[in-house]
C-alpha positions in Angstrom: -8.5 4.9 -21.5 -5.0 3.4 -21.9 -2.8 3.8 -25.1 -1.8 1.0 -26.8 0.5 -1.3 -25.2 2.9 -4.4 -26.2 4.8 -6.4 -23.8 3.1 -4.7 -21.1 0.7 -5.9 -18.5 -3.3 -6.4 -19.6 -5.1 -3.1 -18.6 -8.9 -2.1 -18.1 -10.4 1.6 -18.5 -8.6 3.7 -15.9 -10.5 5.2 -13.5 -9.9 8.1 -10.5 -11.3 10.6 -8.4 -10.1 14.2 -7.7 -10.3 16.6 -5.4 -9.4 20.3 -6.1 -9.4 23.1 -3.4 -8.8 26.5 -5.5 -9.1 30.3 -5.5 -10.5 32.8 -9.0 -8.4 35.7 -9.2 -10.8 37.3 -11.8 -11.7 40.9 -9.9 -8.2 41.1 -8.1 -6.0 44.0 -9.6 -2.8 42.1 -9.5 -0.7 42.2 -12.7 -0.4 39.0 -13.4 -4.2 38.3 -13.0 -4.7 41.5 -15.5 -2.3 40.1 -18.3 -3.8 36.0 -18.1 -7.6 37.1 -17.5 -10.0 34.6 -15.9 -7.9 32.8 -13.7 -7.9 30.1 -11.1 -5.3 28.7 -9.0 -5.3 25.8 -6.1 -4.1 22.1 -5.2 -5.4 18.8 -6.5 -5.2 15.9 -4.7 -5.9 12.7 -7.2 -6.9 8.8 -6.9 -6.2 6.6 -9.8 -7.1 3.1 -10.7 -4.2 2.7 -13.1 -6.1 -0.5 -14.6 -4.2 -3.2 -13.2 -4.6 -3.8 -9.4 -1.5 -6.3 -9.2 1.1 -5.1 -11.6 0.6 -1.7 -12.1 -1.5 -0.3 -9.2 -2.7 3.1 -8.5 -1.2 6.7 -8.3 -1.8 8.9 -5.3 -1.5 12.7 -6.4 -0.5 15.9 -5.3 -0.5 18.9 -7.5 -1.0 22.6 -8.0 -2.9 23.7 -11.2 -3.9 26.8 -13.1 -7.0 27.1 -14.8 -8.3 29.8 -17.1 -11.4 30.3 -19.1 -11.6 30.2 -22.9 -13.0 33.8 -24.1 -14.5 37.1 -22.7 -17.4 35.8 -20.9 -17.8 36.2 -17.2 -18.7 32.9 -17.2 -17.3 31.0 -19.5 -18.4 27.8 -21.4 -14.9 26.3 -22.1 -11.9 26.2 -19.7 -8.5 24.8 -19.9 -6.4 23.1 -17.2 -2.9 22.3 -16.2 -0.9 20.5 -13.7 2.1 19.6 -12.5 2.9 17.8 -9.3 4.1 14.1 -7.6 2.9 11.1 -7.7 3.1 8.1 -5.1 2.9 5.1 -7.6 1.9 2.0 -5.3 3.3 -0.9 -8.0 6.5 -0.5 -10.2 9.1 -2.6 -11.9 10.8 -5.6 -10.4 13.1 -7.8 -12.3 11.9 -10.9 -11.2 7.8 -9.6 -9.5 6.8 -7.3 -12.0 9.3 -7.8 -14.9 6.3 -6.2 -17.6 5.7 -3.1 -15.7 9.0 -1.1 -17.4 6.5 2.3 -16.6 8.1 3.3 -13.8 10.7 1.8 -11.5 10.5 4.5 -8.5 7.6 5.2 -5.6 7.4 8.7 -6.4 7.4 10.2 -9.8 6.6 13.1 -11.8 3.0 13.8 -12.6 1.8 16.1 -15.5 -2.4 16.3 -16.6 -3.3 18.5 -18.8 -7.5 19.0 -19.7 -9.6 21.3 -21.7 -13.2 21.0 -20.0 -16.7 22.2 -20.7 -18.7 24.2 -18.1 -22.3 23.9 -17.7 -23.7 26.6 -15.0 -26.3 26.0 -13.0 -28.9 28.2 -10.8 -28.5 26.4 -8.0 -25.0 27.6 -7.7 -22.8 25.1 -9.0 -21.6 24.1 -12.3 -21.0 20.6 -13.7 -17.8 19.9 -15.7 -17.4 17.9 -18.5 -13.5 17.3 -19.7 -10.7 15.7 -21.8 -7.4 15.6 -21.0 -3.7 13.6 -21.0 -2.2 12.1 -17.8 1.6 11.7 -17.9 3.6 9.8 -14.9 7.0 9.0 -14.7 10.0 9.6 -12.6 12.6 12.1 -14.5 15.3 9.4 -15.2 15.9 8.3 -11.6 16.1 5.3 -12.1 15.2 2.9 -15.2 13.2 1.4 -16.6 11.3 4.6 -17.2 9.1 4.7 -20.0 6.2 6.4 -18.3 2.5 5.9 -18.3 0.4 8.0 -20.7 -3.3 8.2 -20.9 -6.3 10.1 -22.3 -9.0 10.7 -20.4 -12.7 11.4 -20.2 -13.7 13.2 -16.9 -17.0 14.6 -15.4 -17.1 17.1 -12.1 -19.0 19.4 -9.9 -17.8 22.5 -8.6 -19.1 25.0 -6.3 -17.5 28.4 -5.2 -18.6 31.4 -3.1 -17.3 35.4 -3.6 -14.4 36.3 -0.9 -12.8 39.9 -0.7 -9.6 40.8 -1.9 -6.4 42.8 -1.3 -5.0 44.8 -4.2 -1.0 44.6 -4.7 -0.6 46.8 -7.6 0.3 50.7 -7.2 -0.6 53.1 -9.9 2.6 54.6 -12.1 4.4 51.4 -11.2 7.8 50.6 -13.1 6.6 47.6 -16.0 9.7 46.2 -17.1 12.4 45.3 -14.9 15.8 43.5 -15.7 16.6 40.3 -13.8 20.4 38.8 -13.0 19.8 35.1 -11.5 22.3 33.1 -10.5 21.5 29.2 -10.1 22.8 26.2 -8.4 20.8 22.7 -8.4 21.9 19.6 -7.3 19.8 16.4 -9.8 19.9 12.4 -9.8 19.7 10.4 -12.7 20.8 6.8 -14.0 22.2 6.7 -17.2 21.4 2.9 -18.1 19.9 -0.7 -17.1 23.4 -1.5 -16.2 24.6 1.9 -14.7 21.1 2.2 -12.7 22.2 3.5 -9.2 21.0 7.2 -9.1 24.5 9.4 -9.0 24.4 13.1 -9.0 24.3 15.5 -11.7 25.5 19.2 -10.7 24.0 22.1 -12.4 25.1 25.6 -12.3 23.4 28.4 -14.4 23.9 32.4 -14.7 21.0 33.8 -17.2 20.0 37.6 -17.4 16.1 38.1 -18.1 13.6 41.1 -18.6 10.1 40.8 -16.8 7.6 42.5 -18.5 4.3 43.6 -16.1 5.6 41.7 -13.2 4.6 38.8 -15.1 6.1 37.4 -18.1 10.3 36.8 -17.8 12.2 36.5 -20.9 15.8 35.7 -20.5 18.7 34.5 -21.8 21.2 31.7 -19.6 24.5 29.9 -19.9 24.3 26.5 -17.9 27.2 24.2 -16.8 26.6 20.6 -16.0 28.5 17.5 -14.6 27.5 14.2 -14.8 28.7 11.7 -12.1 27.5 8.6 -14.2 29.5 10.3 -17.1 32.7 10.6 -15.1 32.1 6.9 -13.6 31.7 5.5 -16.9 34.4 7.0 -18.6 37.1 5.7 -15.6 35.6 2.5 -15.8 36.5 -0.5 -18.4 33.6 -1.1 -20.2 34.0 -1.9 -23.6 32.0 0.9 -25.0 34.8 3.1 -24.2 36.3 1.0 -27.4 34.8 3.2 -29.7 35.3 6.9 -28.2 39.1 6.7 -26.3 39.8 9.9 -26.7 37.4 10.5 -23.7 38.8 8.2 -21.5 41.8 11.3 -21.5 39.7 13.8 -19.7 37.2 12.2 -17.9 36.0 15.2 -16.1 36.1 17.7 -18.6 34.2 15.2 -20.9 31.9 14.1 -18.1 30.6 17.6 -18.6 28.1 19.8 -20.5 27.4 23.3 -21.3 25.2 25.3 -22.9 22.9 28.7 -23.9 19.2 28.3 -23.5 16.1 31.1 -23.7 14.2 31.0 -20.3 10.2 31.9 -20.5 8.4 32.2 -16.9 4.9 32.9 -16.0 5.3 34.6 -12.6 2.3 35.0 -10.1 2.8 36.3 -7.0 5.6 34.2 -5.3 5.1 31.5 -7.9 6.8 31.3 -11.0 6.1 28.5 -13.8 9.2 28.2 -16.0 9.9 26.9 -19.5 13.6 26.6 -21.3 14.6 25.7 -24.6 18.4 25.3 -25.6 21.2 24.2 -27.2 24.2 22.0 -25.8 27.6 23.4 -27.1 29.2 20.7 -25.6 28.0 17.4 -24.5 30.6 14.6 -25.4 29.9 11.9 -23.4 26.2 11.8 -24.5 27.4 9.5 -27.3 28.1 6.9 -25.1 24.8 7.3 -23.3 22.9 7.0 -26.7 25.1 3.9 -27.5 24.0 2.0 -24.3 20.3 3.1 -24.7 19.7 2.7 -28.1 21.3 -0.9 -28.9 19.6 -4.3 -28.5 19.8 -8.0 -28.3 20.7 -9.9 -30.4 21.1 -13.8 -30.6 22.4 -13.5 -27.3 24.7 -10.2 -28.2 24.2 -6.7 -27.4 25.1 -4.6 -29.9 25.0 -0.9 -29.4 22.9 1.9 -30.6 24.2 3.4 -33.6 24.6 7.4 -34.5 21.8 8.7 -36.7 19.5 11.6 -37.1 17.6 11.3 -33.9 20.5 11.1 -32.0 21.9 14.7 -33.7 18.8 16.1 -32.2 18.5 15.0 -28.9 22.4 15.5 -29.0 22.3 19.6 -29.3 18.5 20.4 -27.6 18.0 20.4 -24.2 14.9 21.7 -22.5 13.5 22.1 -19.1 10.6 22.7 -16.9 10.7 23.9 -13.3 8.1 25.2 -10.6 9.7 27.9 -8.7 8.8 29.3 -5.2 10.3 33.0 -4.5 10.7 34.3 -0.9 9.8 37.5 -1.5 6.4 38.8 -3.6 7.4 39.7 -7.3 5.7 42.3 -7.9 6.7 44.0 -4.6 10.1 46.4 -4.5 13.6 44.5 -4.0 16.7 44.2 -5.3 17.7 40.7 -4.0 15.5 37.4 -3.6 16.1 34.0 -3.2 14.2 31.8 -4.7 14.2 27.6 -4.5 12.6 25.4 -7.3 12.3 21.8 -8.4 12.9 21.0 -12.0 13.3 18.6 -15.0 16.3 18.6 -17.6 15.5 16.6 -20.7 17.1 16.0 -23.9 14.5 17.3 -26.7 11.7 15.7 -24.8 13.1 12.8 -23.1 13.8 13.0 -19.5 17.7 13.9 -18.5 17.6 14.1 -14.6 15.1 15.5 -11.7 17.0 18.3 -9.9 16.0 20.7 -6.7 17.6 23.8 -7.1 18.4 27.0 -5.2 18.5 31.2 -6.6 18.9 34.6 -6.0 17.4 37.2 -8.1 19.2 40.4 -8.5 16.3 43.2 -9.7 16.5 46.4 -11.7 
């Protein structure tokens, strides 16, 4: 079921197939399982017909997921599932061949899926699942246009499970509150506008201090510094948009940067962490030009730049970030230093800013 579209290819109802393989952690004594309760994690492979084979095509997705039962019952009637991964979409925007498809202009895209499911248990050892959810595909602002695919879906599935043994990693009397100091360096890519649409690098440095509770929940505060190659190139160009803010030209490297403070929340599950950050940009002067280029419109053959308004102010100052982290050492074990790698999506408020591959190290005490 697709949301209404205007100036977009005609769509029929979406349909797809999903196969998931996961593990239920309900019977282990790991800290994060005890905190979260009835948890299943795994991988989901998906094929989706997006509703128009010629112009929109199909999506082939691979996503790690987390599913939790709702309620206290041993076999809950309801469950919620969240998945975040990547997809290959075989039809994309092309200025001549496929101009109406403004959803994505890259083959590889981010995919997000959230579902609420009603479970019907069977005496035959399996259960039926009816679900209602939301699916989003977009490329993280690597290339424009990037309006994304947004769909509400109904699902029906069948699940079979078998019981397996487990190992306990929790030690009695272990310290349940730790301090973390983390340094992360990221290399991102983004595009500035339709006129500056070749992906350019974004350098991202973050230093944060956190408290970790019961090896599961990390709450921290960070300082981030970023430098945008696209902003620097624009400030060194002769684009007429610079006439509005000539003072930015004087220090192009500095004014192509941003810095800010953020609050970081992370759910730690062994070697894996799911992170969400929300912050405030203290300095991002070139975003004025970004807004003017992307929020403008053509009228009578002339391009009118976007005007500053309250929504510009909100997006100028509010930054957000989603990340999937992989830690070399199990986060519940004893260690002092722990390297990690991650992939992340940074945003201005909720609109994608850039996609980044990151490497960092954590000091714990």
